[in-house]
VOGU-578032 format. One record per atom (N, C-alpha, C): z, y negated, x. Coordinates in Angstrom, 2 decimals. Layout:
N
<rec><w>Z</w><v>Y</v><u>X</u></rec>
...
END
This chain:
141
<rec><w>21.21</w><v>18.51</v><u>-8.61</u></rec>
<rec><w>20.27</w><v>17.55</v><u>-8.76</u></rec>
<rec><w>21.07</w><v>16.45</v><u>-8.74</u></rec>
<rec><w>20.07</w><v>15.28</v><u>-8.31</u></rec>
<rec><w>20.60</w><v>14.11</v><u>-8.49</u></rec>
<rec><w>20.15</w><v>13.47</v><u>-9.29</u></rec>
<rec><w>20.58</w><v>12.79</v><u>-10.40</u></rec>
<rec><w>19.73</w><v>11.94</v><u>-11.82</u></rec>
<rec><w>20.08</w><v>10.80</v><u>-11.29</u></rec>
<rec><w>18.85</w><v>9.47</v><u>-11.46</u></rec>
<rec><w>19.06</w><v>8.25</v><u>-11.07</u></rec>
<rec><w>18.38</w><v>7.99</v><u>-12.51</u></rec>
<rec><w>19.19</w><v>6.89</v><u>-13.27</u></rec>
<rec><w>18.66</w><v>6.15</v><u>-14.64</u></rec>
<rec><w>17.73</w><v>4.80</v><u>-13.64</u></rec>
<rec><w>16.45</w><v>4.10</v><u>-14.00</u></rec>
<rec><w>15.80</w><v>3.53</v><u>-14.05</u></rec>
<rec><w>15.40</w><v>2.50</v><u>-14.75</u></rec>
<rec><w>14.89</w><v>1.26</v><u>-14.39</u></rec>
<rec><w>14.07</w><v>0.42</v><u>-15.62</u></rec>
<rec><w>12.55</w><v>-0.05</v><u>-14.99</u></rec>
<rec><w>11.87</w><v>-0.42</v><u>-15.57</u></rec>
<rec><w>10.34</w><v>-0.61</v><u>-15.30</u></rec>
<rec><w>9.84</w><v>-1.46</v><u>-16.21</u></rec>
<rec><w>8.67</w><v>-2.24</v><u>-15.85</u></rec>
<rec><w>7.92</w><v>-3.04</v><u>-16.67</u></rec>
<rec><w>6.63</w><v>-2.82</v><u>-17.04</u></rec>
<rec><w>6.03</w><v>-2.51</v><u>-17.96</u></rec>
<rec><w>4.54</w><v>-2.62</v><u>-18.15</u></rec>
<rec><w>4.44</w><v>-4.15</v><u>-18.61</u></rec>
<rec><w>3.38</w><v>-4.87</v><u>-17.17</u></rec>
<rec><w>3.32</w><v>-6.58</v><u>-17.47</u></rec>
<rec><w>1.97</w><v>-6.86</v><u>-17.70</u></rec>
<rec><w>1.48</w><v>-7.44</v><u>-18.84</u></rec>
<rec><w>0.56</w><v>-7.72</v><u>-19.25</u></rec>
<rec><w>0.50</w><v>-9.29</v><u>-19.21</u></rec>
<rec><w>-0.37</w><v>-10.19</v><u>-18.60</u></rec>
<rec><w>-0.52</w><v>-11.67</v><u>-18.15</u></rec>
<rec><w>-1.76</w><v>-11.90</v><u>-19.34</u></rec>
<rec><w>-2.06</w><v>-13.29</v><u>-19.31</u></rec>
<rec><w>-2.50</w><v>-13.95</v><u>-20.35</u></rec>
<rec><w>-3.73</w><v>-13.45</v><u>-20.69</u></rec>
<rec><w>-4.81</w><v>-12.87</v><u>-19.89</u></rec>
<rec><w>-5.87</w><v>-12.03</v><u>-20.51</u></rec>
<rec><w>-5.55</w><v>-10.76</v><u>-20.48</u></rec>
<rec><w>-4.59</w><v>-10.51</v><u>-21.11</u></rec>
<rec><w>-4.34</w><v>-9.33</v><u>-21.66</u></rec>
<rec><w>-4.71</w><v>-8.14</v><u>-20.49</u></rec>
<rec><w>-4.54</w><v>-7.88</v><u>-19.43</u></rec>
<rec><w>-4.61</w><v>-7.07</v><u>-18.05</u></rec>
<rec><w>-3.50</w><v>-7.04</v><u>-17.57</u></rec>
<rec><w>-2.81</w><v>-5.78</v><u>-16.98</u></rec>
<rec><w>-1.99</w><v>-5.20</v><u>-16.66</u></rec>
<rec><w>-1.68</w><v>-4.77</v><u>-15.23</u></rec>
<rec><w>-0.46</w><v>-4.83</v><u>-15.14</u></rec>
<rec><w>-0.34</w><v>-5.08</v><u>-13.72</u></rec>
<rec><w>0.19</w><v>-3.09</v><u>-13.14</u></rec>
<rec><w>-0.09</w><v>-3.32</v><u>-11.98</u></rec>
<rec><w>-0.62</w><v>-1.99</v><u>-11.40</u></rec>
<rec><w>-0.21</w><v>-2.17</v><u>-9.94</u></rec>
<rec><w>0.62</w><v>-1.48</v><u>-9.32</u></rec>
<rec><w>1.00</w><v>-1.48</v><u>-7.85</u></rec>
<rec><w>0.90</w><v>-0.26</v><u>-6.88</u></rec>
<rec><w>0.07</w><v>-0.06</v><u>-5.57</u></rec>
<rec><w>-0.49</w><v>1.05</v><u>-5.22</u></rec>
<rec><w>0.47</w><v>1.27</v><u>-4.14</u></rec>
<rec><w>1.61</w><v>2.39</v><u>-4.10</u></rec>
<rec><w>2.35</w><v>2.47</v><u>-3.47</u></rec>
<rec><w>2.29</w><v>3.15</v><u>-1.66</u></rec>
<rec><w>2.92</w><v>3.75</v><u>-1.03</u></rec>
<rec><w>2.40</w><v>4.02</v><u>0.15</u></rec>
<rec><w>2.20</w><v>5.76</v><u>0.08</u></rec>
<rec><w>2.14</w><v>6.20</v><u>-1.00</u></rec>
<rec><w>1.56</w><v>7.42</v><u>-1.25</u></rec>
<rec><w>0.11</w><v>7.32</v><u>-1.66</u></rec>
<rec><w>-0.23</w><v>6.54</v><u>-2.23</u></rec>
<rec><w>-1.82</w><v>6.12</v><u>-2.59</u></rec>
<rec><w>-1.89</w><v>6.35</v><u>-4.25</u></rec>
<rec><w>-0.86</w><v>6.15</v><u>-4.98</u></rec>
<rec><w>-0.34</w><v>6.06</v><u>-6.12</u></rec>
<rec><w>-0.35</w><v>5.24</v><u>-6.59</u></rec>
<rec><w>-0.82</w><v>4.70</v><u>-7.67</u></rec>
<rec><w>-0.96</w><v>3.59</v><u>-8.92</u></rec>
<rec><w>0.17</w><v>3.39</v><u>-10.28</u></rec>
<rec><w>1.00</w><v>3.01</v><u>-10.16</u></rec>
<rec><w>2.35</w><v>2.47</v><u>-10.52</u></rec>
<rec><w>2.33</w><v>1.73</v><u>-10.91</u></rec>
<rec><w>3.67</w><v>1.57</v><u>-12.11</u></rec>
<rec><w>4.44</w><v>0.13</v><u>-12.38</u></rec>
<rec><w>5.42</w><v>-0.18</v><u>-12.17</u></rec>
<rec><w>6.21</w><v>-1.01</v><u>-11.89</u></rec>
<rec><w>7.23</w><v>-1.68</v><u>-10.54</u></rec>
<rec><w>8.23</w><v>-1.03</v><u>-11.86</u></rec>
<rec><w>9.20</w><v>-0.37</v><u>-11.02</u></rec>
<rec><w>10.52</w><v>0.41</v><u>-11.24</u></rec>
<rec><w>11.44</w><v>0.10</v><u>-10.30</u></rec>
<rec><w>12.66</w><v>0.04</v><u>-10.83</u></rec>
<rec><w>13.92</w><v>0.40</v><u>-9.75</u></rec>
<rec><w>14.95</w><v>0.95</v><u>-10.27</u></rec>
<rec><w>16.21</w><v>1.60</v><u>-9.50</u></rec>
<rec><w>17.27</w><v>2.33</v><u>-10.00</u></rec>
<rec><w>17.98</w><v>1.14</v><u>-10.80</u></rec>
<rec><w>18.81</w><v>1.56</v><u>-11.44</u></rec>
<rec><w>19.65</w><v>0.80</v><u>-11.99</u></rec>
<rec><w>21.35</w><v>1.38</v><u>-11.21</u></rec>
<rec><w>21.65</w><v>0.37</v><u>-10.82</u></rec>
<rec><w>22.69</w><v>0.53</v><u>-9.97</u></rec>
<rec><w>23.96</w><v>-0.76</v><u>-10.50</u></rec>
<rec><w>25.51</w><v>0.30</v><u>-10.58</u></rec>
<rec><w>26.60</w><v>-0.43</v><u>-10.64</u></rec>
<rec><w>26.55</w><v>-0.91</v><u>-12.02</u></rec>
<rec><w>27.04</w><v>-1.85</v><u>-12.62</u></rec>
<rec><w>26.92</w><v>-2.79</v><u>-13.62</u></rec>
<rec><w>25.79</w><v>-3.42</v><u>-14.17</u></rec>
<rec><w>24.63</w><v>-3.23</v><u>-13.38</u></rec>
<rec><w>23.31</w><v>-3.85</v><u>-14.03</u></rec>
<rec><w>22.77</w><v>-3.40</v><u>-14.89</u></rec>
<rec><w>22.34</w><v>-4.45</v><u>-15.65</u></rec>
<rec><w>21.71</w><v>-4.51</v><u>-16.78</u></rec>
<rec><w>20.12</w><v>-3.55</v><u>-17.01</u></rec>
<rec><w>19.32</w><v>-2.69</v><u>-17.36</u></rec>
<rec><w>18.27</w><v>-2.17</v><u>-17.43</u></rec>
<rec><w>17.43</w><v>-2.96</v><u>-17.48</u></rec>
<rec><w>17.56</w><v>-4.05</v><u>-18.28</u></rec>
<rec><w>16.85</w><v>-5.52</v><u>-18.50</u></rec>
<rec><w>16.56</w><v>-6.33</v><u>-17.30</u></rec>
<rec><w>17.74</w><v>-6.45</v><u>-16.41</u></rec>
<rec><w>18.02</w><v>-7.13</v><u>-15.35</u></rec>
<rec><w>17.13</w><v>-6.51</v><u>-14.05</u></rec>
<rec><w>17.04</w><v>-5.43</v><u>-14.27</u></rec>
<rec><w>16.44</w><v>-4.18</v><u>-13.27</u></rec>
<rec><w>14.99</w><v>-4.15</v><u>-13.32</u></rec>
<rec><w>14.82</w><v>-4.61</v><u>-14.40</u></rec>
<rec><w>12.56</w><v>-4.59</v><u>-14.69</u></rec>
<rec><w>12.35</w><v>-5.79</v><u>-14.42</u></rec>
<rec><w>12.82</w><v>-6.82</v><u>-15.09</u></rec>
<rec><w>12.31</w><v>-8.09</v><u>-14.53</u></rec>
<rec><w>12.91</w><v>-8.38</v><u>-12.65</u></rec>
<rec><w>13.93</w><v>-8.22</v><u>-12.41</u></rec>
<rec><w>13.46</w><v>-8.33</v><u>-10.97</u></rec>
<rec><w>12.76</w><v>-7.68</v><u>-10.27</u></rec>
<rec><w>12.78</w><v>-5.86</v><u>-10.60</u></rec>
<rec><w>11.93</w><v>-4.96</v><u>-9.59</u></rec>
<rec><w>10.50</w><v>-5.58</v><u>-9.72</u></rec>
<rec><w>9.97</w><v>-6.10</v><u>-10.79</u></rec>
<rec><w>8.92</w><v>-7.19</v><u>-11.04</u></rec>
<rec><w>8.58</w><v>-8.12</v><u>-10.11</u></rec>
<rec><w>9.54</w><v>-9.00</v><u>-9.84</u></rec>
<rec><w>9.40</w><v>-9.96</v><u>-9.30</u></rec>
<rec><w>9.27</w><v>-9.57</v><u>-7.40</u></rec>
<rec><w>10.32</w><v>-8.38</v><u>-7.15</u></rec>
<rec><w>10.92</w><v>-8.01</v><u>-5.84</u></rec>
<rec><w>9.61</w><v>-7.08</v><u>-5.44</u></rec>
<rec><w>8.39</w><v>-6.37</v><u>-6.07</u></rec>
<rec><w>7.71</w><v>-5.69</v><u>-5.59</u></rec>
<rec><w>6.08</w><v>-5.75</v><u>-5.85</u></rec>
<rec><w>6.03</w><v>-6.57</v><u>-6.96</u></rec>
<rec><w>4.76</w><v>-7.85</v><u>-6.90</u></rec>
<rec><w>4.55</w><v>-9.20</v><u>-7.21</u></rec>
<rec><w>5.92</w><v>-10.12</v><u>-6.76</u></rec>
<rec><w>5.92</w><v>-11.41</v><u>-6.33</u></rec>
<rec><w>5.64</w><v>-12.31</v><u>-8.49</u></rec>
<rec><w>5.71</w><v>-11.51</v><u>-9.40</u></rec>
<rec><w>5.13</w><v>-11.86</v><u>-10.40</u></rec>
<rec><w>6.77</w><v>-11.79</v><u>-11.22</u></rec>
<rec><w>6.72</w><v>-13.53</v><u>-11.65</u></rec>
<rec><w>7.64</w><v>-13.67</v><u>-12.18</u></rec>
<rec><w>7.29</w><v>-13.61</v><u>-14.69</u></rec>
<rec><w>7.97</w><v>-12.49</v><u>-14.71</u></rec>
<rec><w>7.73</w><v>-12.13</v><u>-16.10</u></rec>
<rec><w>8.99</w><v>-12.08</v><u>-17.09</u></rec>
<rec><w>8.73</w><v>-12.18</v><u>-18.49</u></rec>
<rec><w>9.68</w><v>-12.14</v><u>-19.06</u></rec>
<rec><w>9.60</w><v>-10.46</v><u>-20.26</u></rec>
<rec><w>10.69</w><v>-10.45</v><u>-20.78</u></rec>
<rec><w>10.78</w><v>-8.91</v><u>-21.74</u></rec>
<rec><w>10.03</w><v>-9.16</v><u>-22.84</u></rec>
<rec><w>9.16</w><v>-8.97</v><u>-23.57</u></rec>
<rec><w>9.09</w><v>-9.12</v><u>-25.06</u></rec>
<rec><w>9.77</w><v>-7.63</v><u>-25.65</u></rec>
<rec><w>9.19</w><v>-6.69</v><u>-25.32</u></rec>
<rec><w>10.28</w><v>-5.45</v><u>-26.30</u></rec>
<rec><w>10.48</w><v>-4.22</v><u>-25.13</u></rec>
<rec><w>11.21</w><v>-3.36</v><u>-26.00</u></rec>
<rec><w>11.64</w><v>-1.96</v><u>-25.25</u></rec>
<rec><w>10.44</w><v>-1.14</v><u>-25.84</u></rec>
<rec><w>9.80</w><v>-0.14</v><u>-24.79</u></rec>
<rec><w>8.68</w><v>0.97</v><u>-25.12</u></rec>
<rec><w>8.87</w><v>2.19</v><u>-25.00</u></rec>
<rec><w>9.90</w><v>2.47</v><u>-24.36</u></rec>
<rec><w>9.67</w><v>4.03</v><u>-24.36</u></rec>
<rec><w>10.62</w><v>4.82</v><u>-22.87</u></rec>
<rec><w>10.61</w><v>6.02</v><u>-22.77</u></rec>
<rec><w>11.08</w><v>6.48</v><u>-21.65</u></rec>
<rec><w>10.31</w><v>7.40</v><u>-21.05</u></rec>
<rec><w>10.05</w><v>7.77</v><u>-19.78</u></rec>
<rec><w>9.83</w><v>8.90</v><u>-19.01</u></rec>
<rec><w>10.55</w><v>9.39</v><u>-17.73</u></rec>
<rec><w>10.25</w><v>10.51</v><u>-17.75</u></rec>
<rec><w>11.38</w><v>10.97</v><u>-16.82</u></rec>
<rec><w>10.41</w><v>11.74</v><u>-15.87</u></rec>
<rec><w>10.72</w><v>11.86</v><u>-14.22</u></rec>
<rec><w>9.90</w><v>12.76</v><u>-13.91</u></rec>
<rec><w>10.93</w><v>13.25</v><u>-12.54</u></rec>
<rec><w>10.68</w><v>14.28</v><u>-11.93</u></rec>
<rec><w>11.56</w><v>14.82</v><u>-11.17</u></rec>
<rec><w>10.58</w><v>15.22</v><u>-9.66</u></rec>
<rec><w>11.30</w><v>15.07</v><u>-8.56</u></rec>
<rec><w>10.52</w><v>15.10</v><u>-7.22</u></rec>
<rec><w>11.68</w><v>15.46</v><u>-6.24</u></rec>
<rec><w>11.02</w><v>16.12</v><u>-4.96</u></rec>
<rec><w>12.50</w><v>17.27</v><u>-3.97</u></rec>
<rec><w>12.10</w><v>15.32</v><u>-2.60</u></rec>
<rec><w>13.63</w><v>15.40</v><u>-3.12</u></rec>
<rec><w>13.50</w><v>14.60</v><u>-1.81</u></rec>
<rec><w>14.23</w><v>14.79</v><u>-0.46</u></rec>
<rec><w>13.03</w><v>14.59</v><u>0.62</u></rec>
<rec><w>12.99</w><v>15.05</v><u>1.77</u></rec>
<rec><w>14.62</w><v>14.27</v><u>2.37</u></rec>
<rec><w>14.73</w><v>13.03</v><u>2.34</u></rec>
<rec><w>15.85</w><v>12.65</v><u>3.42</u></rec>
<rec><w>17.35</w><v>13.10</v><u>3.04</u></rec>
<rec><w>17.28</w><v>13.52</v><u>1.61</u></rec>
<rec><w>18.35</w><v>13.57</v><u>0.23</u></rec>
<rec><w>18.80</w><v>15.56</v><u>0.55</u></rec>
<rec><w>17.54</w><v>15.97</v><u>0.89</u></rec>
<rec><w>17.16</w><v>17.30</v><u>1.11</u></rec>
<rec><w>17.88</w><v>18.29</v><u>-0.28</u></rec>
<rec><w>17.42</w><v>17.73</v><u>-1.79</u></rec>
<rec><w>17.76</w><v>17.58</v><u>-2.71</u></rec>
<rec><w>16.56</w><v>17.22</v><u>-3.91</u></rec>
<rec><w>16.71</w><v>18.12</v><u>-4.65</u></rec>
<rec><w>15.70</w><v>17.39</v><u>-5.88</u></rec>
<rec><w>16.49</w><v>15.65</v><u>-6.96</u></rec>
<rec><w>15.70</w><v>15.49</v><u>-7.27</u></rec>
<rec><w>15.86</w><v>14.20</v><u>-8.15</u></rec>
<rec><w>15.07</w><v>14.18</v><u>-9.34</u></rec>
<rec><w>15.88</w><v>13.46</v><u>-10.14</u></rec>
<rec><w>15.14</w><v>13.09</v><u>-12.04</u></rec>
<rec><w>15.74</w><v>12.17</v><u>-11.82</u></rec>
<rec><w>14.83</w><v>11.07</v><u>-12.23</u></rec>
<rec><w>14.25</w><v>9.94</v><u>-12.59</u></rec>
<rec><w>14.17</w><v>9.57</v><u>-13.76</u></rec>
<rec><w>15.19</w><v>8.71</v><u>-14.44</u></rec>
<rec><w>14.84</w><v>8.50</v><u>-16.04</u></rec>
<rec><w>14.53</w><v>7.30</v><u>-16.40</u></rec>
<rec><w>13.66</w><v>6.79</v><u>-16.84</u></rec>
<rec><w>12.66</w><v>5.59</v><u>-16.58</u></rec>
<rec><w>12.95</w><v>4.55</v><u>-18.14</u></rec>
<rec><w>13.53</w><v>3.65</v><u>-18.40</u></rec>
<rec><w>13.61</w><v>3.02</v><u>-19.64</u></rec>
<rec><w>12.18</w><v>1.84</v><u>-19.08</u></rec>
<rec><w>11.11</w><v>1.29</v><u>-19.99</u></rec>
<rec><w>10.00</w><v>0.99</v><u>-19.69</u></rec>
<rec><w>10.28</w><v>-0.20</v><u>-21.11</u></rec>
<rec><w>9.61</w><v>-1.09</v><u>-20.52</u></rec>
<rec><w>9.75</w><v>-2.92</v><u>-21.31</u></rec>
<rec><w>8.38</w><v>-3.04</v><u>-20.97</u></rec>
<rec><w>7.69</w><v>-3.92</v><u>-22.32</u></rec>
<rec><w>7.19</w><v>-4.54</v><u>-22.23</u></rec>
<rec><w>7.55</w><v>-5.68</v><u>-21.77</u></rec>
<rec><w>6.18</w><v>-6.59</v><u>-21.24</u></rec>
<rec><w>6.48</w><v>-7.66</v><u>-20.37</u></rec>
<rec><w>4.95</w><v>-8.67</v><u>-20.20</u></rec>
<rec><w>5.84</w><v>-9.92</v><u>-20.61</u></rec>
<rec><w>4.49</w><v>-10.70</v><u>-20.19</u></rec>
<rec><w>4.67</w><v>-11.82</v><u>-18.97</u></rec>
<rec><w>3.71</w><v>-12.37</v><u>-18.58</u></rec>
<rec><w>3.99</w><v>-13.32</v><u>-17.31</u></rec>
<rec><w>3.04</w><v>-14.32</v><u>-17.42</u></rec>
<rec><w>2.58</w><v>-14.99</v><u>-17.17</u></rec>
<rec><w>1.43</w><v>-16.20</v><u>-16.98</u></rec>
<rec><w>0.59</w><v>-16.09</v><u>-15.73</u></rec>
<rec><w>1.70</w><v>-15.41</v><u>-15.12</u></rec>
<rec><w>0.98</w><v>-15.43</v><u>-13.33</u></rec>
<rec><w>-0.26</w><v>-14.72</v><u>-13.33</u></rec>
<rec><w>-1.33</w><v>-15.06</v><u>-12.75</u></rec>
<rec><w>-2.45</w><v>-14.27</v><u>-12.11</u></rec>
<rec><w>-2.84</w><v>-13.41</v><u>-11.10</u></rec>
<rec><w>-1.99</w><v>-13.99</v><u>-9.70</u></rec>
<rec><w>-2.05</w><v>-13.64</v><u>-8.68</u></rec>
<rec><w>-0.85</w><v>-12.81</v><u>-8.40</u></rec>
<rec><w>-0.58</w><v>-11.71</v><u>-7.45</u></rec>
<rec><w>0.20</w><v>-11.05</v><u>-7.09</u></rec>
<rec><w>0.84</w><v>-11.31</v><u>-6.12</u></rec>
<rec><w>2.00</w><v>-10.89</v><u>-4.90</u></rec>
<rec><w>2.07</w><v>-10.83</v><u>-3.85</u></rec>
<rec><w>2.97</w><v>-9.78</v><u>-3.59</u></rec>
<rec><w>1.95</w><v>-8.52</v><u>-3.14</u></rec>
<rec><w>2.82</w><v>-7.47</v><u>-2.83</u></rec>
<rec><w>3.40</w><v>-7.48</v><u>-1.71</u></rec>
<rec><w>4.40</w><v>-6.55</v><u>-1.98</u></rec>
<rec><w>5.51</w><v>-6.15</v><u>-1.20</u></rec>
<rec><w>5.93</w><v>-5.10</v><u>-0.03</u></rec>
<rec><w>5.41</w><v>-5.38</v><u>1.16</u></rec>
<rec><w>4.87</w><v>-4.20</v><u>1.72</u></rec>
<rec><w>6.18</w><v>-3.44</v><u>2.53</u></rec>
<rec><w>7.37</w><v>-4.61</v><u>2.34</u></rec>
<rec><w>8.66</w><v>-3.91</v><u>1.93</u></rec>
<rec><w>9.36</w><v>-3.05</v><u>1.33</u></rec>
<rec><w>9.06</w><v>-3.73</v><u>0.40</u></rec>
<rec><w>9.33</w><v>-2.20</v><u>-0.92</u></rec>
<rec><w>8.29</w><v>-1.15</v><u>-1.19</u></rec>
<rec><w>7.26</w><v>-0.58</v><u>0.18</u></rec>
<rec><w>6.17</w><v>-0.04</v><u>0.20</u></rec>
<rec><w>5.22</w><v>0.17</v><u>-0.51</u></rec>
<rec><w>4.22</w><v>-1.07</v><u>-1.04</u></rec>
<rec><w>3.19</w><v>-1.15</v><u>-1.44</u></rec>
<rec><w>2.31</w><v>-1.89</v><u>-0.81</u></rec>
<rec><w>0.93</w><v>-1.25</v><u>-1.09</u></rec>
<rec><w>-0.06</w><v>-2.16</v><u>-0.12</u></rec>
<rec><w>-1.07</w><v>-2.65</v><u>-0.86</u></rec>
<rec><w>-0.86</w><v>-2.37</v><u>-2.04</u></rec>
<rec><w>-2.34</w><v>-3.11</v><u>-3.06</u></rec>
<rec><w>-1.60</w><v>-3.28</v><u>-4.36</u></rec>
<rec><w>-2.35</w><v>-4.06</v><u>-5.22</u></rec>
<rec><w>-1.81</w><v>-4.07</v><u>-6.45</u></rec>
<rec><w>-2.72</w><v>-5.19</v><u>-7.32</u></rec>
<rec><w>-2.37</w><v>-5.43</v><u>-8.36</u></rec>
<rec><w>-2.76</w><v>-6.58</v><u>-9.56</u></rec>
<rec><w>-2.96</w><v>-6.73</v><u>-10.66</u></rec>
<rec><w>-3.51</w><v>-7.38</v><u>-11.28</u></rec>
<rec><w>-3.62</w><v>-7.34</v><u>-13.11</u></rec>
<rec><w>-5.00</w><v>-6.60</v><u>-13.18</u></rec>
<rec><w>-5.19</w><v>-5.61</v><u>-14.06</u></rec>
<rec><w>-6.45</w><v>-4.72</v><u>-14.25</u></rec>
<rec><w>-6.32</w><v>-5.00</v><u>-15.43</u></rec>
<rec><w>-7.99</w><v>-4.79</v><u>-16.21</u></rec>
<rec><w>-8.17</w><v>-4.86</v><u>-17.58</u></rec>
<rec><w>-8.06</w><v>-3.16</v><u>-17.69</u></rec>
<rec><w>-7.66</w><v>-2.97</v><u>-19.32</u></rec>
<rec><w>-7.04</w><v>-1.70</v><u>-19.32</u></rec>
<rec><w>-7.96</w><v>-0.43</v><u>-18.83</u></rec>
<rec><w>-9.13</w><v>-0.82</v><u>-19.15</u></rec>
<rec><w>-10.28</w><v>0.00</v><u>-18.83</u></rec>
<rec><w>-9.76</w><v>0.95</v><u>-17.30</u></rec>
<rec><w>-9.83</w><v>-0.19</v><u>-16.76</u></rec>
<rec><w>-10.00</w><v>-0.19</v><u>-15.04</u></rec>
<rec><w>-8.19</w><v>1.02</v><u>-14.90</u></rec>
<rec><w>-7.01</w><v>0.20</v><u>-15.37</u></rec>
<rec><w>-6.18</w><v>0.88</v><u>-14.97</u></rec>
<rec><w>-5.84</w><v>2.36</v><u>-15.47</u></rec>
<rec><w>-6.49</w><v>2.21</v><u>-16.83</u></rec>
<rec><w>-6.15</w><v>4.00</v><u>-16.93</u></rec>
<rec><w>-7.03</w><v>4.49</v><u>-16.68</u></rec>
<rec><w>-8.01</w><v>4.39</v><u>-15.99</u></rec>
<rec><w>-8.61</w><v>5.29</v><u>-14.92</u></rec>
<rec><w>-7.88</w><v>5.04</v><u>-13.63</u></rec>
<rec><w>-7.18</w><v>4.13</v><u>-13.01</u></rec>
<rec><w>-6.40</w><v>4.39</v><u>-11.93</u></rec>
<rec><w>-5.26</w><v>4.71</v><u>-11.93</u></rec>
<rec><w>-4.39</w><v>4.56</v><u>-12.71</u></rec>
<rec><w>-3.09</w><v>4.90</v><u>-13.04</u></rec>
<rec><w>-2.98</w><v>6.45</v><u>-12.65</u></rec>
<rec><w>-1.93</w><v>6.76</v><u>-11.77</u></rec>
<rec><w>-1.66</w><v>8.24</v><u>-11.18</u></rec>
<rec><w>-1.71</w><v>9.29</v><u>-12.28</u></rec>
<rec><w>-0.44</w><v>8.98</v><u>-12.99</u></rec>
<rec><w>0.05</w><v>10.06</v><u>-13.41</u></rec>
<rec><w>-0.10</w><v>9.57</v><u>-15.01</u></rec>
<rec><w>-0.11</w><v>10.86</v><u>-16.20</u></rec>
<rec><w>-0.53</w><v>11.15</v><u>-17.21</u></rec>
<rec><w>0.80</w><v>10.34</v><u>-18.09</u></rec>
<rec><w>1.90</w><v>10.55</v><u>-17.58</u></rec>
<rec><w>2.89</w><v>10.28</v><u>-18.68</u></rec>
<rec><w>2.70</w><v>9.12</v><u>-18.62</u></rec>
<rec><w>2.37</w><v>7.92</v><u>-17.29</u></rec>
<rec><w>2.26</w><v>6.35</v><u>-17.20</u></rec>
<rec><w>0.72</w><v>6.24</v><u>-17.74</u></rec>
<rec><w>-0.12</w><v>6.93</v><u>-18.09</u></rec>
<rec><w>-1.18</w><v>6.21</v><u>-19.03</u></rec>
<rec><w>-0.71</w><v>6.40</v><u>-20.06</u></rec>
<rec><w>-0.11</w><v>7.61</v><u>-21.12</u></rec>
<rec><w>0.58</w><v>7.73</v><u>-22.37</u></rec>
<rec><w>1.72</w><v>6.02</v><u>-22.39</u></rec>
<rec><w>2.41</w><v>5.96</v><u>-21.24</u></rec>
<rec><w>3.24</w><v>4.61</v><u>-22.02</u></rec>
<rec><w>2.65</w><v>3.43</v><u>-21.87</u></rec>
<rec><w>1.58</w><v>3.39</v><u>-21.23</u></rec>
<rec><w>0.57</w><v>2.29</v><u>-20.96</u></rec>
<rec><w>-0.26</w><v>1.68</v><u>-22.52</u></rec>
<rec><w>-0.73</w><v>2.98</v><u>-22.72</u></rec>
<rec><w>-1.66</w><v>3.39</v><u>-23.75</u></rec>
<rec><w>-0.62</w><v>2.60</v><u>-24.84</u></rec>
<rec><w>0.34</w><v>3.39</v><u>-25.01</u></rec>
<rec><w>1.49</w><v>2.69</v><u>-26.42</u></rec>
<rec><w>1.75</w><v>1.43</v><u>-25.96</u></rec>
<rec><w>2.29</w><v>0.94</v><u>-25.23</u></rec>
<rec><w>2.62</w><v>-0.62</v><u>-24.54</u></rec>
<rec><w>1.37</w><v>-1.40</v><u>-24.85</u></rec>
<rec><w>0.11</w><v>-1.16</v><u>-24.70</u></rec>
<rec><w>-0.99</w><v>-1.94</v><u>-25.12</u></rec>
<rec><w>-1.06</w><v>-2.17</v><u>-26.55</u></rec>
<rec><w>-0.99</w><v>-1.40</v><u>-27.14</u></rec>
<rec><w>-0.94</w><v>-1.30</v><u>-28.77</u></rec>
<rec><w>-0.28</w><v>-1.98</v><u>-29.28</u></rec>
<rec><w>1.23</w><v>-1.68</v><u>-28.50</u></rec>
<rec><w>2.21</w><v>-2.80</v><u>-29.35</u></rec>
<rec><w>2.54</w><v>-3.84</v><u>-28.95</u></rec>
<rec><w>1.86</w><v>-4.26</v><u>-27.70</u></rec>
<rec><w>1.57</w><v>-5.65</v><u>-27.46</u></rec>
<rec><w>0.87</w><v>-6.42</v><u>-28.46</u></rec>
<rec><w>-0.46</w><v>-5.56</v><u>-27.91</u></rec>
<rec><w>-1.39</w><v>-6.57</v><u>-28.95</u></rec>
<rec><w>-1.06</w><v>-6.84</v><u>-30.48</u></rec>
<rec><w>-0.96</w><v>-5.77</v><u>-31.04</u></rec>
<rec><w>-0.18</w><v>-6.21</v><u>-32.17</u></rec>
<rec><w>0.88</w><v>-7.18</v><u>-32.54</u></rec>
<rec><w>2.04</w><v>-7.38</v><u>-31.49</u></rec>
<rec><w>2.93</w><v>-8.49</v><u>-31.08</u></rec>
<rec><w>2.06</w><v>-9.87</v><u>-31.07</u></rec>
<rec><w>0.87</w><v>-9.73</v><u>-29.93</u></rec>
<rec><w>0.29</w><v>-11.54</v><u>-30.28</u></rec>
<rec><w>-0.48</w><v>-11.58</v><u>-31.39</u></rec>
<rec><w>-0.60</w><v>-10.45</v><u>-31.74</u></rec>
<rec><w>-1.48</w><v>-11.30</v><u>-33.12</u></rec>
<rec><w>-0.77</w><v>-11.54</v><u>-34.19</u></rec>
<rec><w>0.63</w><v>-11.05</v><u>-33.97</u></rec>
<rec><w>1.48</w><v>-11.21</v><u>-35.17</u></rec>
<rec><w>1.01</w><v>-10.30</v><u>-36.21</u></rec>
<rec><w>1.05</w><v>-9.08</v><u>-35.93</u></rec>
<rec><w>1.25</w><v>-8.07</v><u>-37.12</u></rec>
<rec><w>1.84</w><v>-7.00</v><u>-36.70</u></rec>
END
């Protein structure tokens, strides 16, 4: 099995809406990417948000990790992605979805809509956790 370390962002805007992207498989996900060479996880998360959604964001806090496995058809091997997630904030309201990165839709969505849209249960869990933490930080609690 190939194990890849990745980093991604749960990005909130000024309206407390969260960034979601729809990939080529029709899955609603958060921006993320593989950590390569001497890259720092924080740098990868910020870079992937910019590359995949055209959104400039800054990291507020780390929030946790998720892992998932899939079979890579091109490599003919199973792959395990270990993702470290960061809570991020952005003053952007608009997104510029990167078709080059194989996304075909996306935007900032209310929590209620986002929770209904997100494809994977562990992404819903990290979104809930992120929203609670972000709300507390925003209120200075």
